[in-house]
VEXDREN-2710 file (C-alpha; in Angstrom, 1 decimal):
% VEXDREN-2710
k/r/px/py/pz
1/MET/40.9/29.2/41.9
2/LYS/41.7/31.7/44.7
3/LYS/39.0/30.2/46.9
4/ILE/40.4/26.7/46.3
5/ALA/43.9/28.0/47.1
6/LEU/42.6/29.6/50.3
7/VAL/41.0/26.3/51.4
8/LEU/44.1/24.3/50.6
9/LEU/46.3/26.8/52.4
10/THR/44.2/26.3/55.5
11/ILE/44.6/22.5/55.2
12/PHE/48.3/22.9/54.6
13/LEU/48.7/24.9/57.8
14/LEU/46.7/22.4/59.8
15/SER/48.6/19.5/58.2
16/THR/52.0/20.9/59.3
17/LEU/50.7/20.9/62.9
18/LEU/49.0/17.6/62.9
19/HIS/51.1/15.4/60.7
20/SER/54.8/14.7/61.1
21/PRO/57.0/14.4/58.0
22/THR/58.1/11.0/56.7
23/SER/61.0/10.5/54.4
24/ILE/60.7/8.9/51.0
25/LYS/60.5/5.2/51.6
26/ALA/63.0/2.9/50.0
27/ASP/61.8/-0.2/48.2
28/SER/62.1/-3.1/50.7
29/GLY/60.2/-5.6/48.6
30/ASP/56.5/-5.8/47.7
31/ILE/54.4/-5.9/50.8
32/THR/51.1/-6.0/49.0
33/VAL/48.6/-8.5/47.7
34/GLY/45.8/-8.3/45.2
35/ASP/45.0/-5.8/42.3
36/ASN/45.8/-2.2/42.0
37/LEU/42.6/-0.3/42.8
38/PHE/43.5/2.9/40.9
39/SER/42.2/3.4/37.3
40/ASN/44.5/4.9/34.8
41/ALA/47.4/4.3/37.3
42/SER/50.1/5.3/34.8
43/PHE/48.1/7.9/32.9
44/GLU/48.3/5.9/29.6
45/ASN/44.6/6.7/28.9
46/GLY/45.6/10.2/28.1
47/SER/43.8/13.2/29.7
48/VAL/42.5/13.5/33.3
49/GLU/39.3/15.2/34.5
50/LEU/39.4/19.0/35.0
51/PHE/38.2/20.0/38.5
52/SER/34.7/21.5/38.5
53/ASN/33.1/20.6/41.9
54/VAL/34.7/19.2/45.0
55/TYR/31.6/16.9/45.6
56/LYS/31.7/15.5/42.1
57/GLU/32.8/11.8/42.3
58/SER/35.9/10.7/40.4
59/PHE/35.9/6.9/40.4
60/ASN/37.2/5.9/37.0
61/ASN/39.8/8.5/36.4
62/TRP/42.0/11.2/38.1
63/THR/40.8/14.8/38.6
64/GLN/43.4/17.6/38.5
65/VAL/43.2/20.9/40.4
66/SER/45.4/23.9/39.6
67/TRP/48.8/23.6/37.7
68/CYS/49.0/20.0/36.8
69/ASN/48.2/17.7/33.9
70/VAL/49.3/14.8/31.8
71/ASP/52.6/14.6/29.8
72/SER/52.2/12.2/26.8
73/GLY/55.0/11.1/24.6
74/LEU/57.5/13.6/25.9
75/GLY/59.9/11.1/27.4
76/PHE/59.2/12.0/31.1
77/ALA/57.3/8.8/32.0
78/ARG/58.9/6.2/34.3
79/THR/57.0/3.4/32.4
80/GLY/54.9/3.6/29.2
81/ASN/54.5/7.0/27.4
82/SER/52.6/9.2/29.9
83/ASN/52.9/10.7/33.4
84/ILE/51.4/13.5/35.4
85/TYR/53.2/16.8/36.1
86/MET/52.8/19.3/38.9
87/THR/54.2/22.8/38.7
88/LEU/56.0/24.4/41.6
89/SER/57.4/27.5/40.0
90/TYR/56.5/29.2/36.8
91/SER/55.8/32.7/35.5
92/GLY/52.2/33.6/36.3
93/LEU/51.9/30.9/39.0
94/GLY/51.1/32.6/42.4
95/LEU/52.7/31.7/45.7
96/GLN/50.9/28.8/47.6
97/GLU/48.7/27.5/44.8
98/TYR/48.1/23.8/45.4
99/PRO/48.5/21.6/42.3
100/THR/46.5/18.5/43.2
101/ILE/45.3/15.2/41.7
102/TYR/42.8/12.8/43.3
103/GLN/40.8/9.7/42.5
104/ASP/37.8/8.2/44.4
105/VAL/38.2/4.5/45.3
106/TYR/36.0/1.7/46.8
107/VAL/37.8/0.1/49.7
108/GLU/37.1/-2.5/52.3
109/PRO/36.4/-1.2/55.9
110/GLU/39.0/-1.8/58.6
111/THR/41.7/-2.7/56.1
112/TYR/45.3/-1.6/55.5
113/TYR/46.4/-0.3/52.1
114/GLU/49.7/0.7/50.7
115/PHE/49.4/4.0/48.7
116/SER/52.5/4.5/46.5
117/PHE/53.7/6.4/43.4
118/TYR/57.0/7.4/41.8
119/VAL/58.3/11.0/41.7
120/LYS/61.2/13.0/40.3
121/LYS/61.8/16.7/40.0
122/TRP/62.0/18.8/36.8
123/GLY/63.4/22.2/36.2
124/GLU/65.9/24.3/38.1
125/SER/63.7/25.8/40.9
126/ASP/63.8/24.8/44.5
127/THR/61.6/21.9/45.5
128/ASN/58.9/21.5/48.2
129/ASN/57.1/18.7/50.1
130/ILE/54.5/16.4/48.6
131/TRP/51.5/15.6/50.7
132/PHE/49.5/12.4/50.1
133/GLY/46.7/10.6/51.9
134/TYR/42.9/10.2/51.7
135/ARG/39.8/12.4/52.2
136/ASP/36.2/11.8/53.0
137/ILE/34.0/13.7/50.5
138/TYR/30.7/12.5/52.0
139/ASN/31.2/13.6/55.6
140/GLY/32.8/16.8/56.8
141/ASP/35.2/18.9/54.9
142/PRO/36.0/17.3/51.5
143/TRP/39.3/19.1/51.2
144/ALA/40.6/17.9/54.6
145/GLN/42.9/14.9/54.7
146/VAL/41.6/12.2/57.1
147/GLU/45.0/10.5/57.1
148/GLU/48.1/12.1/55.5
149/LYS/51.8/11.6/55.1
150/ILE/54.5/13.9/53.8
151/ALA/57.2/13.1/51.4
152/SER/60.0/15.4/52.6
153/GLY/63.7/15.9/51.8
154/ILE/65.4/16.3/48.5
155/ILE/63.6/14.8/45.5
156/SER/66.1/14.0/42.9
157/GLU/66.1/14.0/39.1
158/ASP/65.6/10.2/39.1
159/TYR/62.3/8.6/39.9
160/GLN/62.0/7.4/43.5
161/LYS/59.2/5.5/45.2
162/VAL/57.0/7.3/47.7
163/SER/54.7/5.1/49.8
164/GLY/52.7/5.0/53.0
165/ILE/50.3/2.6/54.8
166/PHE/46.8/3.8/55.3
167/TYR/44.0/2.3/57.4
168/SER/40.5/2.6/55.9
169/ARG/38.7/2.7/59.3
170/ASN/34.9/2.2/58.7
171/TYR/35.0/3.8/55.2
172/GLU/33.8/2.1/52.0
173/LYS/34.6/5.0/49.6
174/LEU/37.6/7.3/49.9
175/ARG/39.3/10.0/47.9
176/PHE/43.1/9.5/47.6
177/ALA/44.9/12.7/46.8
178/VAL/48.4/14.0/46.2
179/PHE/49.3/17.7/46.3
180/THR/52.1/20.1/46.6
181/SER/52.4/23.9/47.3
182/SER/53.8/26.3/44.8
183/ILE/56.8/28.4/45.7
184/GLU/57.8/32.0/44.9
185/TYR/58.9/32.4/41.3
186/ASN/62.5/33.6/41.0
187/GLY/62.9/33.2/37.3
188/GLU/63.5/29.4/37.5
189/ASP/60.8/27.0/36.3
190/GLY/60.3/23.7/38.1
191/GLY/58.0/21.0/39.6
192/PHE/57.5/17.3/39.8
193/HIS/56.8/14.4/37.4
194/LEU/54.7/11.5/39.0
195/ASP/54.0/8.1/37.6
196/ASP/52.9/4.5/38.3
197/PHE/50.4/5.1/41.1
198/SER/49.3/2.0/43.2
199/LEU/46.8/1.3/45.8
200/LYS/46.8/-2.3/47.1
201/LYS/45.9/-4.2/50.2
202/VAL/48.8/-5.0/52.6
203/ALA/49.9/-8.6/53.1
204/GLN/49.5/-10.1/56.5
205/ILE/52.4/-11.2/58.8
206/GLU/52.8/-14.9/59.3
207/SER/55.9/-15.3/61.5
208/ALA/58.6/-13.2/63.2
209/THR/61.8/-13.4/65.3
210/PHE/63.8/-10.8/67.1
211/ASP/67.5/-10.3/68.1
212/VAL/68.8/-7.8/70.8
213/ASP/72.1/-6.0/70.7
214/GLU/74.5/-7.7/73.2
215/ASN/76.1/-4.5/74.3
216/MET/73.2/-3.2/76.5
217/MET/73.8/-0.2/78.7
218/ILE/71.8/0.9/81.7
219/GLY/69.8/4.0/80.9
220/LYS/70.2/3.6/77.1
221/THR/67.6/2.4/74.6
222/THR/68.7/-1.0/73.3
223/PRO/68.9/-1.6/69.5
224/TYR/67.2/-4.7/68.2
225/THR/66.2/-6.3/64.9
226/VAL/62.9/-7.9/64.0
227/THR/62.6/-10.2/61.0
228/ALA/59.1/-10.8/59.7
229/THR/57.8/-13.2/57.0
230/LEU/54.7/-12.0/55.1
231/SER/51.8/-14.0/53.6
232/ASN/53.1/-13.2/50.1
233/GLY/56.5/-14.8/51.0
234/VAL/58.5/-11.6/51.3
235/THR/60.8/-11.3/54.3
236/ILE/61.5/-7.8/55.7
237/THR/63.0/-6.3/58.9
238/ASN/61.9/-3.4/61.1
239/LYS/65.0/-1.5/59.8
240/GLU/63.7/-1.8/56.3
241/CYS/60.0/-1.1/57.0
242/SER/58.9/1.2/59.8
243/ASP/55.4/-0.3/59.7
244/ILE/56.7/-3.3/61.5
245/LYS/55.9/-2.6/65.2
246/THR/57.1/-4.5/68.3
247/GLN/55.6/-4.7/71.7
248/PHE/58.0/-6.1/74.4
249/THR/57.1/-7.5/77.8
250/SER/59.6/-7.7/80.7
251/SER/59.3/-10.3/83.4
252/ASP/61.1/-7.9/85.8
253/GLU/60.6/-4.2/85.3
254/SER/63.1/-3.4/88.1
255/VAL/65.8/-4.7/85.6
256/ILE/64.5/-3.8/82.1
257/VAL/61.5/-1.5/81.3
258/THR/59.5/-1.4/78.0
259/ASP/57.0/0.9/76.4
260/LEU/54.4/1.0/73.6
261/GLU/56.9/2.2/71.0
262/GLY/59.0/-1.0/71.2
263/SER/61.7/0.4/73.5
264/LEU/63.9/-1.8/75.7
265/ILE/65.8/0.1/78.4
266/PRO/67.9/-1.6/81.2
267/ILE/67.6/0.3/84.5
268/ASN/69.4/-2.0/86.9
269/THR/71.6/-5.1/87.0
270/GLY/69.9/-8.5/87.0
271/SER/68.1/-10.8/84.6
272/ALA/64.7/-10.6/82.9
273/SER/62.8/-12.6/80.3
274/ILE/61.8/-10.4/77.3
275/SER/58.9/-11.5/75.2
276/ALA/57.9/-9.9/71.9
277/LYS/54.8/-9.6/69.8
278/VAL/55.2/-8.2/66.3
279/SER/52.4/-6.4/64.4
280/PHE/52.2/-5.4/60.8
281/ASN/49.3/-3.3/59.7
282/GLY/46.6/-5.2/61.6
283/SER/48.1/-8.7/61.9
284/ILE/50.0/-9.8/65.1
285/VAL/52.3/-12.8/65.8
286/ASP/54.3/-14.0/68.8
287/ALA/58.0/-13.6/68.2
288/GLY/59.2/-15.6/71.1
289/THR/61.1/-15.0/74.4
290/LYS/64.7/-14.3/75.3
291/GLU/66.5/-14.3/78.7
292/ILE/68.7/-11.2/79.1
293/THR/71.2/-10.5/81.9
294/ILE/72.5/-7.0/82.7
295/ASP/75.8/-7.1/84.6
296/GLU/78.0/-4.5/86.4
297/SER/79.8/-3.6/83.2
298/ALA/76.5/-2.1/81.9
299/LYS/76.5/0.7/84.6
300/PRO/77.3/4.2/83.4
301/SER/80.0/6.2/85.1
302/ASP/77.9/9.4/85.2
303/LEU/74.4/10.2/86.4
304/TYR/71.5/8.5/84.7
305/ILE/67.7/8.2/85.2
306/LYS/67.1/5.4/87.7
307/ASN/63.3/5.4/88.2
308/ILE/60.1/7.2/87.4
309/SER/57.3/7.0/90.0
310/LEU/53.7/7.5/88.9
311/MET/50.5/8.2/91.0
312/LEU/47.0/9.0/89.8
313/THR/45.9/12.0/91.9
314/GLU/42.1/11.9/91.3
315/LYS/39.3/9.7/89.9
316/VAL/39.1/9.4/86.1
317/SER/35.9/10.6/84.4
318/PHE/34.5/11.2/81.0
319/THR/34.3/15.0/81.3
320/GLN/37.4/16.2/83.3
321/PHE/41.0/15.4/82.9
322/ALA/42.7/13.7/85.9
323/GLU/46.4/14.3/86.5
324/ILE/49.1/11.7/86.9
325/ASP/51.7/12.9/89.3
326/TYR/55.2/11.6/88.4
327/SER/58.6/12.0/89.9
328/ILE/61.9/11.4/88.1
329/PHE/64.8/10.0/90.2
330/LEU/68.5/10.0/89.2
331/SER/71.0/7.3/90.1
332/ASP/72.3/9.3/93.0
333/GLY/68.8/9.6/94.6
334/THR/68.2/13.2/93.6
335/MET/65.0/14.3/91.8
336/LEU/65.1/15.6/88.2
337/GLU/63.2/18.8/87.4
338/LYS/60.4/18.2/84.9
339/ASN/60.9/19.6/81.3
340/SER/58.1/19.0/78.7
341/GLU/60.7/18.8/75.9
342/GLU/62.1/15.6/77.5
343/ILE/58.8/13.8/78.4
344/SER/56.3/11.9/76.3
345/ILE/53.1/10.1/77.3
346/ALA/51.1/7.2/75.7
347/SER/48.1/5.0/76.5
348/SER/48.1/1.3/75.7
349/ASP/44.4/1.6/74.6
350/SER/43.2/5.1/73.6
351/SER/39.7/3.8/73.1
352/ILE/39.5/3.4/76.9
353/ILE/41.9/6.0/78.4
354/TYR/43.1/9.0/76.4
355/ALA/46.4/10.5/77.6
356/GLN/48.1/13.9/76.9
357/LEU/50.7/16.3/78.1
358/ASN/49.6/19.8/79.0
359/GLY/52.9/21.5/79.5
360/VAL/54.6/19.2/82.0
361/LYS/51.3/18.0/83.4
362/ALA/50.4/14.3/82.5
363/GLN/46.7/14.1/82.1
364/VAL/44.2/11.3/81.4
365/ILE/40.5/11.2/80.6
366/GLY/38.0/8.3/80.2
367/VAL/36.8/7.3/76.7
368/SER/35.0/4.0/77.6
369/ASN/34.9/1.5/80.4
370/GLY/37.9/-0.6/81.0
371/THR/41.6/-0.4/81.9
372/SER/44.6/1.0/80.0
373/ASP/48.3/1.2/80.9
374/ILE/49.8/4.7/80.8
375/TYR/53.5/5.1/79.9
376/ILE/55.6/8.1/80.6
377/THR/59.0/8.2/79.0
378/VAL/61.8/10.6/80.0
379/ASN/64.9/11.3/77.9
380/HIS/67.6/13.4/79.7
381/SER/71.3/14.0/78.9
382/GLY/71.4/10.9/76.7
383/TYR/69.7/8.6/79.1
384/SER/66.1/7.3/79.2
385/CYS/63.7/5.6/81.5
386/ILE/60.0/4.5/81.4
387/GLY/57.4/4.6/84.1
388/SER/53.9/3.0/83.8
389/ILE/50.6/2.8/85.7
390/SER/47.3/1.1/85.1
391/VAL/44.3/3.5/84.9
392/SER/40.7/2.3/84.9
393/MET/37.4/4.0/83.9
394/SER/34.0/2.9/85.2
395/SER/30.8/4.7/84.3
396/ASP/27.1/4.0/83.7
397/ASN/27.3/6.2/80.6
398/LEU/27.1/4.0/77.5
399/ILE/28.4/6.7/75.1
400/LYS/32.2/6.5/74.3
401/ASP/34.2/9.7/74.3
402/PRO/31.1/11.6/75.3
403/SER/32.9/14.9/75.7
404/PHE/35.0/14.7/72.5
405/GLU/38.3/15.0/74.5
406/CYS/40.2/12.7/72.0
407/VAL/40.9/15.7/69.9
408/GLU/43.2/14.0/67.4
409/ASP/41.2/10.8/67.2
410/ASN/37.4/11.0/67.1
411/SER/37.0/7.4/65.7
412/GLN/34.5/6.6/68.3
413/TRP/32.0/8.8/66.4
414/THR/30.6/8.5/62.9
415/ILE/30.1/12.0/61.4
416/GLU/27.9/12.5/58.4
417/SER/27.9/16.1/57.2
418/ASN/27.9/18.4/54.2
419/CYS/29.0/21.5/56.0
420/GLY/31.7/22.6/58.5
421/THR/32.4/20.3/61.5
422/GLY/35.3/19.6/63.8
423/ILE/36.6/19.4/67.3
424/ASP/37.3/22.6/69.3
425/SER/40.4/22.2/71.5
426/GLY/39.8/23.9/74.8
427/LEU/43.5/24.2/75.3
428/LEU/43.2/26.9/72.6
429/ASN/39.7/28.5/72.9
430/GLY/37.8/27.4/76.0
431/LEU/34.5/26.8/74.3
432/SER/33.6/23.4/75.9
433/HIS/30.9/22.7/78.5
434/THR/33.3/20.5/80.5
435/GLY/36.9/19.3/80.0
436/TYR/38.9/20.9/77.2
437/ALA/37.1/20.0/74.0
438/ASN/33.7/20.0/72.2
439/PHE/32.3/19.2/68.8
440/TRP/31.3/22.2/66.5
441/MET/29.2/22.4/63.4
442/MET/28.4/25.4/61.1
443/ALA/26.5/26.2/57.9
444/PRO/27.1/28.3/55.9
445/ILE/31.0/28.5/56.2
446/TYR/33.2/31.4/55.2
447/TRP/35.8/29.1/53.4
448/ASN/33.4/27.3/51.0
449/ALA/30.6/29.0/49.1
450/ASP/29.1/25.6/48.1
451/VAL/28.0/24.9/51.7
452/LYS/24.3/25.7/52.0
453/ASN/22.3/27.1/55.0
454/THR/20.1/23.9/54.8
455/SER/23.0/21.6/55.4
456/THR/22.7/18.6/57.7
457/VAL/25.0/17.1/60.4
458/ILE/24.5/13.7/62.0
459/ILE/26.9/12.5/64.6
460/SER/26.3/9.0/65.9
461/GLN/27.5/5.8/67.7
462/ASN/26.3/2.2/67.6
463/VAL/25.5/1.0/71.1
464/TYR/24.2/-2.3/72.3
465/LEU/21.0/-1.8/74.4
466/THR/18.9/-4.2/76.4
467/GLU/15.2/-3.9/77.1
468/GLY/14.2/-0.9/79.3
469/ASP/14.0/2.9/79.5
470/TYR/17.1/5.0/78.8
471/ASP/17.8/8.7/79.3
472/LEU/19.7/10.2/76.3
473/SER/20.9/13.8/76.8
474/ALA/23.4/16.3/75.4
475/TYR/24.5/19.9/76.0
476/ILE/24.3/22.4/73.2
477/ASN/25.4/26.0/72.8
478/ARG/24.2/27.9/69.7
479/PHE/26.2/30.6/67.8
480/PHE/25.7/32.7/64.7
481/ALA/27.0/31.0/61.6
482/THR/29.5/33.0/59.4
483/GLY/29.5/32.5/55.6
484/ILE/31.3/34.2/52.8
485/ASP/28.8/37.0/53.0
486/GLY/29.3/37.6/56.7
487/THR/27.7/36.6/60.0
488/LEU/24.0/35.7/59.9
489/PRO/21.7/37.8/62.1
490/SER/20.1/35.0/64.0
491/VAL/20.6/31.3/65.0
492/GLY/19.0/28.4/63.2
493/GLY/18.9/24.6/63.0
494/ILE/16.4/22.1/64.2
495/VAL/18.0/19.4/66.5
496/LYS/16.9/15.8/66.8
497/LEU/18.2/13.5/69.6
498/GLY/17.3/9.8/69.3
499/ALA/18.2/6.2/68.4
500/ILE/17.4/3.8/65.6
501/LYS/17.3/0.0/65.8
502/ILE/19.9/-1.6/63.6
503/ASN/18.8/-4.7/61.7
504/THR/21.0/-7.9/61.8
505/ASN/22.2/-7.2/58.3
506/GLY/23.5/-3.8/59.4
507/SER/20.8/-1.7/57.8
508/LEU/18.7/0.8/59.7
509/SER/15.2/-0.3/60.7
510/SER/12.0/1.9/60.9
511/ASP/12.2/1.8/64.7
512/ASN/13.3/5.4/65.2
513/GLN/12.7/7.2/68.5
514/PHE/13.7/10.9/68.8
515/ASN/12.8/14.2/70.4
516/GLU/13.0/17.5/68.4
517/PHE/14.3/20.8/69.7
518/ASP/13.9/24.2/68.1
519/ILE/16.2/27.3/68.2
520/SER/15.2/28.3/71.8
521/TYR/17.2/25.3/73.1
522/GLY/20.9/26.1/73.6
523/TRP/20.6/29.8/73.0
524/GLY/22.6/32.0/75.4
525/GLY/24.8/29.3/76.8
526/PHE/25.2/25.5/77.1
527/GLN/21.8/23.9/77.8
528/LYS/20.9/20.3/78.4
529/ILE/18.5/18.6/76.0
530/SER/17.2/15.1/76.6
531/THR/14.8/12.4/75.4
532/LEU/13.4/9.1/76.7
533/LEU/14.2/5.9/74.8
534/ARG/11.9/3.0/75.4
535/ILE/13.8/-0.1/74.2
536/THR/11.6/-3.1/73.7
537/GLU/14.1/-5.5/72.0
538/ASP/17.8/-6.2/72.8
539/GLY/20.2/-5.3/70.1
540/MET/22.4/-2.7/68.4
541/TYR/21.0/0.9/68.1
542/ARG/22.4/3.9/66.3
543/VAL/22.3/6.7/68.9
544/TYR/22.4/10.0/67.1
545/TYR/22.4/13.8/67.3
546/ARG/21.1/15.5/64.1
547/VAL/20.9/19.1/63.1
548/ASP/19.0/20.4/60.0
549/GLY/19.9/23.9/59.0
550/ASP/17.4/26.6/58.5
551/GLU/17.0/28.1/55.0
552/GLU/17.6/31.7/56.3
553/MET/19.5/31.2/59.6
554/GLY/21.6/28.1/58.8
555/LEU/23.0/26.3/61.8
556/GLY/25.8/26.9/64.2
557/MET/26.4/25.3/67.6
558/GLN/28.8/23.5/69.9
559/LEU/27.9/20.0/71.2
560/ASP/29.3/18.5/74.4
561/ASP/28.8/15.9/77.1
562/MET/26.4/13.3/75.5
563/TYR/25.0/10.8/78.1
564/LEU/23.1/7.6/77.7
565/TYR/22.0/6.0/81.0
566/LYS/19.4/3.6/82.2
567/ALA/16.6/5.9/83.0
568/VAL/16.4/7.2/86.7
569/TYR/13.3/9.2/87.6
570/PRO/13.2/12.0/90.2
571/VAL/10.9/11.7/93.2
572/SER/9.9/15.3/93.1
573/ILE/10.6/18.8/91.9
574/SER/10.9/22.2/93.6
575/ALA/11.3/25.8/92.4
576/TYR/12.9/29.0/93.8
577/ILE/14.3/32.4/92.9
578/LEU/17.5/34.0/94.3
579/ASP/16.2/37.6/94.5
580/ASP/14.9/38.7/97.9
581/ASN/13.9/42.1/96.5
582/PHE/12.0/41.2/93.3
583/GLY/10.2/44.3/92.2
584/VAL/8.2/45.9/89.5
585/ASP/10.0/45.8/86.1
586/ASP/12.6/43.5/87.6
587/LEU/13.7/40.2/85.9
588/THR/14.7/37.1/87.8
589/TYR/15.3/33.5/86.8
590/LEU/13.1/30.8/88.2
591/TYR/15.2/27.7/89.1
592/VAL/13.5/24.3/88.8
593/GLU/15.2/21.5/90.7
594/ALA/14.6/17.7/90.5
595/THR/15.4/15.6/93.6
596/TYR/16.2/11.9/93.2
597/GLN/15.9/8.9/95.5
598/ASP/19.5/9.1/96.6
599/GLY/19.2/12.7/97.6
600/SER/21.0/14.2/94.6
601/THR/19.6/17.1/92.7
602/GLU/19.7/18.5/89.2
603/LEU/18.5/21.8/87.8
604/ILE/15.9/21.3/85.0
605/SER/15.4/23.8/82.1
606/THR/13.9/21.6/79.3
607/ASP/10.2/21.0/79.0
608/VAL/9.2/23.3/81.9
609/ARG/6.0/25.3/82.0
610/ILE/5.6/28.2/84.5
611/ILE/2.1/29.4/85.1
612/PRO/1.3/32.4/87.4
613/ASP/-2.2/32.6/89.0
614/ASN/-2.2/36.4/88.5
615/TYR/-0.6/37.7/85.3
616/HIS/-1.2/41.3/86.5
617/VAL/1.5/40.7/89.2
618/LEU/4.1/39.0/87.0
619/TYR/4.6/37.4/83.7
620/VAL/7.0/34.8/82.3
621/SER/9.5/34.7/79.4
622/ASN/11.8/31.8/78.7
623/GLY/12.2/30.8/82.4
624/PHE/12.4/34.4/83.7
625/LEU/9.9/36.1/85.8
626/ILE/9.2/39.8/85.1
627/GLY/7.4/42.0/87.8
628/ARG/4.4/44.0/86.5
629/GLU/2.8/45.5/89.7
630/PRO/3.1/45.1/93.4
631/GLY/1.4/42.0/94.9
632/THR/1.7/38.3/95.6
633/THR/0.8/35.4/93.3
634/LYS/1.1/31.7/93.3
635/VAL/3.1/30.2/90.5
636/LYS/2.6/26.6/89.3
637/VAL/5.6/24.8/87.7
638/ILE/5.0/21.7/85.5
639/ALA/8.0/19.8/84.2
640/ASN/8.1/16.8/81.9
641/ILE/11.1/14.6/82.8
642/LEU/11.6/11.5/80.7
643/SER/7.9/11.7/79.7
644/ARG/6.7/11.8/83.3
645/LYS/4.9/14.9/84.6
646/TYR/5.9/16.6/87.8
647/GLU/4.3/19.6/89.5
648/THR/5.2/22.1/92.3
649/GLU/3.9/25.4/93.4
650/LEU/5.4/28.5/95.1
651/GLU/4.4/32.0/96.2
652/ILE/6.1/35.0/94.6
653/LYS/6.0/38.5/96.0
654/VAL/6.6/41.5/93.7
655/ALA/7.6/44.5/95.8
656/GLY/6.6/48.1/94.9
657/GLY/9.1/50.5/93.3
658/ARG/12.2/49.9/91.3
659/VAL/15.2/48.1/92.7
660/GLU/18.7/47.4/91.4
661/PRO/19.0/44.4/89.0
662/GLN/19.9/41.1/90.7
663/THR/23.5/39.9/90.8
664/PRO/24.0/36.6/88.8
665/PRO/24.2/33.7/91.3
666/SER/27.5/32.0/91.9
667/GLU/28.1/28.2/92.0
668/ASN/28.0/28.2/95.8
669/ASP/24.6/30.0/96.2
670/LYS/22.7/26.7/96.3
671/THR/24.4/23.6/97.6
672/GLY/24.0/20.5/95.4
673/CYS/22.8/22.4/92.3
674/ASN/24.2/21.6/88.9
675/SER/22.6/24.1/86.6
676/ALA/22.3/23.6/82.9
677/PHE/23.1/27.3/82.7
678/SER/26.3/28.7/84.2
679/SER/26.1/32.0/86.1
680/ASN/27.6/33.8/83.1
681/SER/25.1/32.1/80.8
682/VAL/22.2/33.3/82.9
683/PHE/23.6/36.9/83.0
684/THR/24.2/36.8/79.2
685/LEU/20.7/35.5/78.6
686/SER/19.2/38.2/80.9
687/ILE/20.9/40.9/78.8
688/VAL/19.5/39.3/75.6
689/LEU/16.0/39.1/77.1
690/ILE/16.1/42.7/78.3
691/GLY/17.0/43.8/74.8
692/PHE/14.5/41.7/72.9
693/MET/11.8/41.4/75.7
694/ILE/9.8/38.3/74.9
695/LEU/10.6/35.8/72.2
696/THR/7.7/33.4/71.6
697/ILE/8.9/30.3/69.8
698/LYS/6.7/27.3/69.1
699/LYS/8.3/24.1/70.4
700/ARG/8.0/21.0/68.2
701/ARG/8.1/17.4/69.3
702/GLY/9.1/14.1/67.9
703/GLY/7.8/11.4/65.7
704/ILE/8.8/8.1/64.1
705/LYS/10.7/9.1/61.0
706/TYR/14.4/9.2/60.2
707/GLU/15.0/11.8/57.5
708/ASN/17.9/11.2/55.1
END
């Protein structure tokens, strides 16, 4: 139980950072359709399952963890004779235990569901929050909430309804869970009674109208009311149900500005036509248009925000954030100093452009090709204003969110895993190859003894490909996995990079192309791995990166910058070293560079063979040359790039005597080079090689098999 508590404590701490509280929702009428998907929803079947294994499915009944169970015939139920109880404070109950109940449910993908239950407090102790949402037990951490809401505030001694709307994404099976956190025992017993759980599909919106407050003031957000009629006949307003969202459009943004959150803010006198679209959990309707006039009486007597000017300062890419420069002007023409507490940023389509604030810096990065509107809202001294700019992304890369920069929304990726995975935020740790973020994976893990060294991770996207050759690549950086018994002594994990043809019925075909990479790839710093895909038939393909952990060494690595391009072949390769005084017992890296038709170059480190004519003069280890005796020898370099063979030759002189070790090269030592190793990585790898001398590792290659 202590291990479970530790896991849940970690989740709790993350949840408080990633999920904002939501008050208990009042009943505004039934917004659902169809049957309740929960079994034993009111606990009238008696007992629930006792927790034994987090991966054990629980489809036909509830499973309870820690201090919770069924009350039967005690008079605590809302309906019927039974309910579930959760204990917050009791003699013998430790601080921050996590009483939990959950049930696994089959759901429809890309569908909205209302998850609701009734709750009241018991006992005299203080209360705490209730967290509720769903988890994915098949991919990633089965304890982590994929989506979550918090019931906060005072829970009374009378039953109240708690509810939230959840989107199923691409899932077909989900674990819906409710838990709380025990508090310090001060002699007072207490906890919660819960009853009448429900999980139903949400009704669609059929029509909507809107009305705007007539007393509009310049610089002030204008109140409005939206009235929506649902497919089940229920009529509700946005003031009753926060899941009703409104998107306004202004015909003249010099008079009235709008944003993604449904705000209407007059900024000048004049007239504008305001149109509204109303959405409710996936369904959208047109709510009409109104002509609104702002006259002189709407002007404030004090200073207000008059305008926000936005300008994109650099080209948007997939791998580096670009900055949007913005200036905030007051009504007297002066400029307002930026303050991150008063500013928010949003993207109209985060699947195309992802936006974030880094301090007071407004930053955007590409997720996929297209155009998105970026909104910056400023609130200052009771006044507000909105500025917007259209930002476009254009790239030949067919992978979406290739650098995992959408830290809080990785929905572009499908992740299948039975070990530890997640997104590293470079704002916190700086572990990425480019940008701020990367994907990490590890087995074993120190917070769950059930995760095995031989775990598997598959991260994939479905991409439409036409006939032709494609270059699929990624950058990986290995690290030592840490389990409950400590850090492993070496790195492990066989990597596969490839694509599988998807049949018209959605199943995977036998057409699987991949390349396999052993533990020498990505060791000592980020290294590029790549494979050639020969597509002979147009259609959808599942492009994937797969790691299978080693029985002794497990797996541990960061993944970043996945690319999928139409294949472009170099015209030649060349090779060089950066040491003018290479001597006996010295170690220097041999750089291999590919040159393309347009004159661009790229450093190559994968599938490279280095063959000296005279092994008495020097020998080779993992891309490094090591001097043995004075002399000169020719060195042949053979590189396989996208299944094509390239060769070059150079002459290397080994000087007599011992010289000082070389200084790691800087980025500017060779114009136009973009090395798969950074300078620090080369230096680190040099130290490792000096310590271990030569590590001979057999390199394995691909086949036509997708292992499940």
